[in-house]
C-alpha positions in Angstrom: -99.6 33.2 -55.0 -98.0 35.6 -57.5 -94.8 34.3 -58.9 -92.9 37.4 -58.0 -94.0 37.1 -54.3 -92.6 33.5 -54.2 -89.3 34.8 -55.6 -89.1 37.5 -53.0 -89.9 35.1 -50.2 -87.3 32.6 -51.5 -84.5 35.0 -50.7 -85.2 34.4 -47.0 -84.8 30.6 -47.2 -81.3 28.9 -47.2 -82.6 25.6 -48.4 -83.5 23.6 -51.5 -87.1 23.1 -52.7 -87.4 19.6 -51.0 -86.4 21.1 -47.6 -88.7 24.1 -48.2 -91.7 21.8 -48.9 -91.0 19.9 -45.7 -90.7 23.2 -43.8 -94.1 24.4 -45.2 -95.7 21.1 -44.3 -94.5 21.4 -40.7 -95.8 24.9 -40.4 -99.3 23.8 -41.6 -99.5 20.8 -39.2 -98.3 23.0 -36.3 -100.9 25.7 -37.1 -103.7 23.1 -37.5 -102.9 21.6 -34.1 -102.4 24.9 -32.1 -105.3 26.8 -33.7 -107.9 24.2 -32.9 -106.9 22.3 -29.8 -109.2 23.5 -27.1 -112.2 24.2 -29.4 -115.5 23.0 -28.1 -116.6 19.8 -29.8 -119.8 17.8 -29.5 -121.5 15.1 -31.4 -123.6 17.8 -33.1 -120.7 19.9 -34.4 -118.0 17.2 -34.9 -118.4 17.0 -38.7 -118.7 20.8 -39.0 -115.5 21.2 -37.0 -113.7 18.6 -39.2 -114.7 20.6 -42.4 -113.8 23.9 -40.8 -110.3 22.7 -39.9 -109.9 21.3 -43.5 -111.1 24.4 -45.2 -109.0 26.8 -43.1 -105.9 24.6 -43.6 -106.5 24.5 -47.3 -106.5 28.3 -47.5 -102.9 28.5 -46.5 -100.1 28.9 -49.1 -99.0 25.7 -50.9 -101.6 23.4 -49.4 -103.3 21.2 -51.9 -105.5 19.1 -49.6 -106.3 18.6 -46.0 -108.4 15.8 -44.5 -109.3 15.8 -40.8 -111.1 13.2 -38.6 -111.9 13.8 -35.0 -112.3 10.8 -32.7 -115.3 11.3 -30.5 -113.4 10.7 -27.2 -115.3 11.8 -24.2 -118.4 13.1 -26.0 -121.7 12.8 -24.1 -125.3 13.3 -25.1 -127.0 16.1 -23.1 -129.5 14.6 -20.6 -131.1 15.9 -17.4 -128.1 14.5 -15.5 -125.5 15.9 -17.9 -125.0 19.6 -17.7 -123.2 19.9 -21.1 -122.8 17.7 -24.1 -119.4 18.9 -25.3 -115.7 18.5 -24.5 -112.7 20.4 -25.8 -110.7 19.1 -28.7 -107.5 17.5 -27.7 -104.5 16.2 -29.6 -105.4 12.6 -29.1 -108.7 13.2 -30.9 -107.1 14.5 -34.1 -106.2 12.5 -37.2 -105.2 14.9 -40.0 -103.4 14.5 -43.3 -102.1 17.5 -45.1 -100.6 17.6 -48.6 -98.5 20.6 -49.8 -96.7 21.4 -53.1 -93.9 23.8 -53.6 -92.4 24.3 -57.0 -93.5 20.9 -58.1 -92.2 19.1 -55.0 -95.0 17.4 -53.1 -95.0 16.4 -49.4 -97.6 14.6 -47.3 -97.7 14.8 -43.6 -99.8 13.5 -40.8 -100.9 14.4 -37.3 -102.3 11.6 -35.2 -102.1 10.2 -31.8 -99.5 7.4 -31.4 -100.5 5.0 -28.6 -97.0 3.7 -27.9 -95.7 7.3 -27.6 -98.8 8.5 -25.7 -98.4 11.6 -27.9 -100.1 13.3 -30.9 -97.2 13.1 -33.4 -96.7 15.3 -36.5 -94.6 13.5 -39.1 -93.7 13.5 -42.7 -95.3 10.5 -44.5 -93.8 11.2 -48.0 -91.8 13.7 -49.9 -90.8 13.7 -53.5 
């Protein structure tokens, strides 16, 4: 991003750089989740979908790295008795790590299903 563009955007944020990097990370995790939940996934496209989610996330501003793993919950192989061999991606299948950097401040966040919460939680792993 052009430095001048960052300076212009900064005028709209009433926060310090640490708070801003946490905000940016939250936006990235939320976008990852809501863009891809519901996508068709099968044993044949699981790795392709993981890479696609990583690459589209990494194209967003301030993202340094994204890593995505999809747990193959509910995937079936197509047979004569199975009409289809895919399911739709759900939050409990996602395990994603995203790292962002804003003005030298780095943050790492995670999206993963937490069994005891019965919920796909997005959380801040580290900031500094």
